[in-house]
C-alpha positions in Angstrom: 24.8 58.6 100.1 28.1 58.7 102.0 28.6 62.5 101.8 25.3 63.3 103.7 24.2 65.9 101.2 20.6 64.8 100.9 20.1 65.2 104.7 21.5 68.7 104.6 19.2 69.7 101.8 16.2 68.2 103.6 17.1 70.1 106.7 17.4 73.4 104.8 14.0 72.8 103.0 12.4 72.0 106.3 13.7 75.2 107.9 12.5 77.2 105.0 9.0 75.6 105.3 9.0 76.4 109.0 9.9 80.0 108.3 7.1 80.3 105.7 4.6 78.8 108.2 5.7 81.2 110.9 5.4 84.2 108.5 2.0 83.0 107.3 0.9 82.9 110.9 1.8 86.6 111.4 -0.6 87.7 108.6 -3.0 90.3 110.0 -6.2 90.4 107.8 -7.5 93.8 106.6 -10.3 95.2 108.7 -14.0 95.0 107.8 -15.3 98.3 106.3 -17.4 99.3 109.3 -14.1 99.9 111.2 -13.3 102.7 108.7 -16.4 104.8 109.2 -15.0 106.7 112.2 -11.8 107.5 110.3 -13.6 109.1 107.3 -12.6 112.7 106.7 -14.8 115.7 107.5 -15.6 116.6 103.9 -13.7 119.9 104.1 -12.2 119.1 100.7 -15.7 118.7 99.1 -15.9 122.4 98.1 -12.8 122.0 95.9 -14.0 118.7 94.4 -17.6 120.0 93.9 -16.2 122.9 91.9 -14.6 120.3 89.6 -17.8 118.2 89.3 -19.9 121.3 88.5 -17.5 122.2 85.8 -17.6 118.7 84.5 -21.4 118.9 84.3 -21.5 122.3 82.5 -18.4 121.8 80.2 -18.1 118.0 79.5 -16.0 118.3 76.4 -13.3 120.5 78.1 -13.2 118.4 81.3 -13.1 115.2 79.3 -9.8 116.4 77.9 -8.5 117.3 81.3 -9.6 114.0 82.7 -7.7 112.3 79.9 -4.5 114.2 81.0 -5.1 113.0 84.6 -5.4 109.4 83.4 -2.2 109.9 81.4 -0.3 111.2 84.4 -1.5 108.3 86.6 -0.5 105.7 84.0 3.0 107.3 83.7 3.7 107.5 87.4 2.3 104.2 88.5 5.1 102.1 87.0 7.7 104.7 88.0 6.6 104.2 91.6 7.5 100.6 91.3 10.9 101.4 89.8 10.0 99.7 86.5 11.5 102.7 84.7 12.7 106.2 85.5 10.9 109.5 84.8 12.6 112.9 84.6 11.3 115.2 87.4 8.3 117.2 86.3 7.4 115.0 83.3 3.9 114.0 84.6 3.2 117.5 85.8 4.0 118.8 82.3 1.6 116.2 80.8 -1.0 117.1 83.4 -0.7 120.8 82.6 -0.8 120.2 78.8 2.7 121.5 78.3 3.9 118.0 77.2 2.1 115.2 75.3 1.6 111.8 76.8 2.4 110.1 73.5 5.8 111.9 73.4 6.8 111.4 77.0 6.0 107.7 77.1 8.5 107.2 74.3 11.2 109.5 75.6 14.3 107.6 76.9 12.2 104.4 77.1 12.9 101.0 75.7 10.2 99.3 73.6 9.3 97.1 76.6 9.0 100.0 78.9 6.8 101.9 76.5 4.6 98.8 76.3 4.3 98.7 80.1 3.1 102.3 80.1 0.5 101.6 77.3 -0.8 98.6 79.3 -1.1 100.7 82.4 -3.0 103.4 80.5 -5.4 100.7 79.2 -6.0 99.5 82.7 -7.0 103.0 83.8 -9.3 103.1 80.7 -10.9 100.0 82.0 -11.4 101.5 85.5 -13.1 104.5 83.9 -15.4 102.2 81.9 -16.3 100.3 85.1 -16.9 103.5 87.0 -19.1 105.2 84.4 -21.0 101.9 83.7 -21.7 101.6 87.4 -20.3 98.1 87.3 -19.6 96.4 90.7 -16.2 95.3 91.9 -15.6 91.6 91.3 -12.7 89.2 91.7 -12.7 88.7 88.0 -12.3 92.4 87.4 -9.3 92.6 89.8 -7.7 89.7 88.0 -8.5 91.4 84.6 -6.8 94.6 85.8 -3.7 92.6 86.8 -3.6 90.9 83.5 -3.7 94.3 81.8 -1.1 96.2 83.8 1.3 93.2 83.6 0.5 92.2 80.0 4.0 93.2 78.7 5.8 92.0 81.8 6.9 88.4 81.3 8.9 88.0 84.5 9.4 89.3 88.0 12.3 89.2 90.5 11.8 86.9 93.5 14.1 87.3 96.4 15.1 83.9 97.7 17.6 82.4 100.1 19.8 82.0 97.0 19.5 85.6 96.1 17.3 87.4 93.5 15.9 85.2 90.8 13.8 85.9 87.6 10.6 84.0 87.6 7.7 83.8 85.0 4.8 86.0 85.9 1.3 84.6 85.6 -1.0 87.4 84.6 -4.4 87.5 86.1 -3.6 84.6 88.4 -3.2 84.7 92.2 0.2 84.0 93.6 1.3 80.5 94.1 4.3 81.3 96.3 4.5 83.3 99.5 5.5 87.0 98.9 6.2 88.2 102.5 8.6 91.1 102.4 11.8 91.6 104.3 11.8 95.2 105.4 14.8 97.6 105.6 14.8 97.5 109.4 15.3 93.7 109.3 11.7 92.8 110.2 9.2 90.9 108.0 5.8 92.1 106.8 3.4 89.2 106.2 0.9 89.3 103.4 -2.0 86.9 103.0 -0.9 83.2 102.8 -1.2 81.6 99.4 -4.1 79.3 100.3 -5.9 82.2 102.0 -5.6 84.7 99.2 -8.7 83.8 97.1 -10.9 83.9 100.2 -9.4 87.3 101.3 -10.0 88.8 97.9 -13.6 87.5 97.9 -14.0 89.1 101.4 -12.7 92.4 100.1 -15.3 92.3 97.2 -18.0 91.4 99.7 -17.1 94.3 102.0 -17.3 96.7 99.0 -21.0 95.7 98.7 -21.9 96.4 102.3 -24.0 99.5 103.2 -21.1 100.8 105.4 -18.9 101.0 102.3 -21.6 103.0 100.4 -21.8 105.4 103.3 -18.1 106.2 103.1 -16.9 109.2 101.1 -15.5 108.3 97.7 -12.0 109.1 99.0 -12.4 106.7 101.9 -13.8 104.0 99.6 -10.7 104.5 97.5 -8.4 104.2 100.5 -10.2 101.1 101.8 -9.9 99.2 98.5 -6.2 100.2 98.2 -5.5 99.1 101.8 -7.2 95.8 101.4 -5.3 94.9 98.2 -2.0 96.1 99.7 -2.5 93.9 102.8 -3.5 90.8 100.8 -0.9 91.3 98.0 -2.7 88.7 95.9 -0.3 88.5 93.0 3.3 87.6 92.6 4.0 91.1 91.2 2.1 94.2 90.2 0.2 94.6 93.4 0.9 98.3 93.8 -0.2 99.0 90.2 -3.4 97.0 90.6 -4.2 98.7 93.9 -3.9 102.1 92.4 -6.1 101.3 89.4 -8.8 99.6 91.6 -8.6 102.5 94.1 -9.3 104.9 91.2 -12.8 103.4 90.5 -14.7 105.2 93.3 -12.9 108.5 92.5 -13.7 108.1 88.8 -17.3 107.3 89.6 -17.7 110.4 91.9 -15.3 112.9 90.3 -14.1 111.5 87.0 -10.6 111.6 88.4 -8.2 108.7 89.1 -6.0 108.3 92.1 -2.8 110.0 91.0 0.3 109.4 93.0 3.3 111.4 91.7 6.5 109.5 91.7 8.0 112.6 93.4 5.6 112.1 96.3 6.4 108.4 96.8 7.7 108.8 100.4 4.5 110.5 101.7 2.3 108.0 100.0 4.2 105.0 101.4 4.2 106.6 104.9 0.4 106.9 104.8 0.1 103.3 103.8 2.3 102.3 106.7 -0.1 104.1 109.1 -2.9 102.1 107.6 -0.9 98.9 108.1 -0.8 99.7 111.8 -4.6 100.3 112.0 -4.5 104.1 111.7 -6.6 104.7 108.6 -7.2 108.4 108.7 -3.7 109.5 107.3 -4.3 107.4 104.2 -7.8 108.9 103.7 -6.4 112.4 104.2 -3.5 111.6 101.8 -6.0 110.5 99.1 -8.3 113.4 99.7 -5.5 115.9 99.4 -4.2 114.3 96.2 -7.6 114.3 94.6 -8.5 117.8 95.6 -5.1 119.1 94.5 -5.5 117.3 91.2 -8.9 118.8 90.6 -7.6 122.2 91.5 -4.6 121.9 89.2 -6.8 120.8 86.2 -9.0 123.9 86.7 -6.0 126.2 86.8 -5.5 128.6 83.8 -2.7 127.4 81.5 0.8 128.3 82.8 3.6 129.7 80.8 5.9 127.1 79.2 8.6 127.7 81.7 7.2 126.4 84.9 10.5 125.7 86.7 12.1 127.8 89.4 13.3 130.4 86.8 9.8 130.6 85.5 8.4 131.2 88.9 10.8 134.0 89.6 9.9 135.6 86.3 6.2 135.3 87.2 6.8 137.1 90.4 8.7 139.9 88.7 6.1 140.3 85.9 2.9 140.0 87.9 3.4 140.3 91.6 6.8 141.9 92.3 9.6 140.1 94.0 8.2 140.3 97.5 4.4 140.0 97.0 4.1 136.4 98.0 6.2 136.5 101.1 4.4 139.7 102.2 1.0 138.1 101.6 2.1 135.1 103.7 3.4 137.3 106.5 0.2 139.3 106.5 -2.0 136.2 106.6 0.0 134.8 109.5 -0.5 138.0 111.5 -4.3 137.9 110.8 -4.3 134.3 112.1 -2.5 135.4 115.2 -5.0 138.2 115.9 -7.9 135.8 115.5 -6.3 133.2 117.8 -5.9 135.9 120.5 -9.6 136.6 120.2 -10.5 132.9 120.5 -8.4 132.4 123.6 -11.1 134.0 125.7 -13.6 131.4 124.5 -11.5 128.4 125.8 -13.4 127.0 128.8 -11.7 126.0 132.0 -9.7 124.0 132.9 -8.2 124.4 129.5 -5.6 127.0 128.8 -4.3 128.2 125.4 -0.7 129.3 125.5 1.0 130.9 122.6 4.5 129.4 121.9 7.1 130.4 119.4 9.6 128.3 121.4 8.8 125.6 123.9 9.6 126.3 127.5 12.8 124.8 129.0 12.4 121.1 129.5 9.1 121.0 127.6 10.3 119.7 124.2 11.9 121.0 121.0 11.2 124.5 119.8 8.7 125.1 117.1 10.4 126.3 114.0 10.0 126.3 110.2 12.3 123.3 110.1 10.4 121.4 112.8 8.2 118.3 112.4 4.9 120.3 112.0 6.2 122.5 109.2 7.9 119.5 107.6 4.6 117.6 107.8 2.7 120.4 106.1 5.4 120.8 103.5 5.1 117.1 102.6 1.4 117.4 102.0 0.8 120.0 99.4 2.8 123.2 99.7 6.2 124.7 100.1 6.6 126.9 103.1 8.3 130.2 102.8 11.2 129.8 105.2 11.2 133.5 105.9 7.8 133.3 107.5 8.0 131.8 111.0 5.6 129.1 112.2 3.2 130.1 114.9 2.0 127.7 117.5 -0.2 127.4 120.5 -0.3 124.8 123.3 -3.7 123.7 124.7 -3.2 122.4 128.2 -5.4 120.8 130.9 -4.4 119.6 134.4 -4.8 115.9 135.2 -5.2 114.8 138.8 -3.8 118.1 140.1 -0.3 117.0 139.3 0.2 116.2 135.6 -0.5 118.3 132.6 -2.0 116.9 129.4 -1.2 119.0 126.4 -1.3 119.1 122.7 -0.2 121.7 120.2 -1.9 123.3 117.3 0.4 124.9 114.7 -0.5 127.3 112.0 1.9 127.4 109.1 1.6 129.9 106.3 3.4 129.6 103.0 2.9 129.8 99.3 3.1 127.2 96.6 6.2 127.1 94.5 4.4 126.1 91.3 3.3 129.5 90.1 -0.3 129.2 91.4 0.1 132.5 93.3 -1.7 131.2 96.5 -0.7 131.7 100.1 -1.8 128.6 102.0 -3.1 128.5 105.6 -2.5 125.0 107.1 -3.7 124.0 110.5 -2.2 120.9 112.0 -3.3 119.1 115.1 -0.2 117.7 116.9 1.0 116.4 120.2 0.6 112.6 120.3 1.9 111.0 117.1 0.9 110.6 114.4 0.2 114.2 113.6 -3.3 114.6 112.2 -4.0 117.2 109.5 -7.2 118.9 110.5 -7.8 121.7 108.0 -6.3 123.0 104.9 -7.5 126.2 103.3 -6.1 128.2 100.4 -6.1 132.0 100.1 -5.1 133.7 96.9 -2.9 136.8 97.1 -5.9 138.9 96.1 -7.6 137.8 99.3 -4.8 139.1 101.5 -5.2 142.8 100.7 -6.6 145.7 102.8 -9.9 145.7 100.9 -10.4 142.0 101.3 -9.3 141.8 105.0 -12.8 141.7 106.6 -13.9 138.8 104.3 -10.7 136.9 104.8 -10.8 137.3 108.6 -14.3 136.0 108.5 -13.0 132.8 106.8 -10.1 132.4 109.2 -12.0 132.3 112.5 -14.2 129.2 111.8 -11.1 127.3 110.5 -9.2 128.0 113.7 -12.3 127.2 115.8 -12.7 123.9 114.2 -9.0 123.0 114.9 -9.4 124.1 118.5 -12.6 122.1 119.0 -11.0 119.0 117.6 -7.9 119.5 119.8 -10.0 120.0 122.9 -12.1 116.9 122.1 -8.9 114.9 121.7 -7.7 116.0 125.1 -11.0 115.4 126.8 -10.9 111.8 125.8 -7.5 111.5 127.6 -8.7 113.2 130.8 
């Protein structure tokens, strides 16, 4: 043709094909399961989870109802995480606490299509529970069946093309037939499994889940491994996040009768942990899932709260039960006990290591440690709200290198209380220094434990926690010497 249009179209299509081939070539397959064994957590959450499983064994009817609430919460939030619909803040927590009913909240401010999505998601979690309790193995067919369920009422998805966003038909339970690499906010691309490689990658994930190394992982690490594998592959045109969370729930349901629950309000921390796994650092994702599961178990075992669980309700609880200053006073007292114990432990640090207390870094040695600093921010993002009136205490562990340089890392102890009326002051020990910051230990102390009469017992609990953090910090430095 005289206008040359076919040639221009051919050149554009050729360029797009070249781009896809290049992005396909950047795909980094997920790791085999034996690479995850060293990242598994140290089981310091097991005590909280074991308390839940013991209660499940002795009171199956009661815990069955509580588990149902957890499945309801997971089903509500999983679609909200993908921006399929909006949830009012606190809705799933209200369902979890039994203040609100799932059947009511799923209908509230939702269209018929959105309500159908939530029902489908709930049915997918039911399937995961049946698979877990029936000791059924993970299969490719099961993964496709879960996708067909969570997307049953979703006829289309939005594909982002050179021409802009386009609605396309969604094939349920069928692997993708078009590339779905994602253009990230920083301008870079993240490559998922190429179309032709997707079936074999899903088959490899299933095969890895049958290896002895997978069975040796903690249930939380198994959950994180399956989620990471599916996230890296992204086997479907849409619905991959929802499928990943349902599949990741199977090991947790099998071990603890609890799903993986990711609150929509904690989306940022969850995505950050996934990004660490994308870069080959698996421990943050395992720790994230461990904290979520332990906190979920703890919340379900908590006595019923008053109907008003917002900020006003918390203030009223303080006035009625504890007094206006009881929680901050307990947090301050607990911090002082920690400081005393750290002074005692300083004498046990072997040379050439030195433990230096810091409330503000020395000139030229970095930013000051403060309640608004990265360590306190890290702790706050995990599972508690720090009392900003209680300063963060830190210590620097140093060791000389080659008589000239100093290798150092910092351990920071942050004490605060939860702002959800649980009346607990939380001791959090973070291992820092080289990024990413690694959470070593989290322990919870009730206000009753921070009293004069309980002081000896509480101090006896504090010291091994701090010793564990220091030992890990020292081992980290020794590897660098």
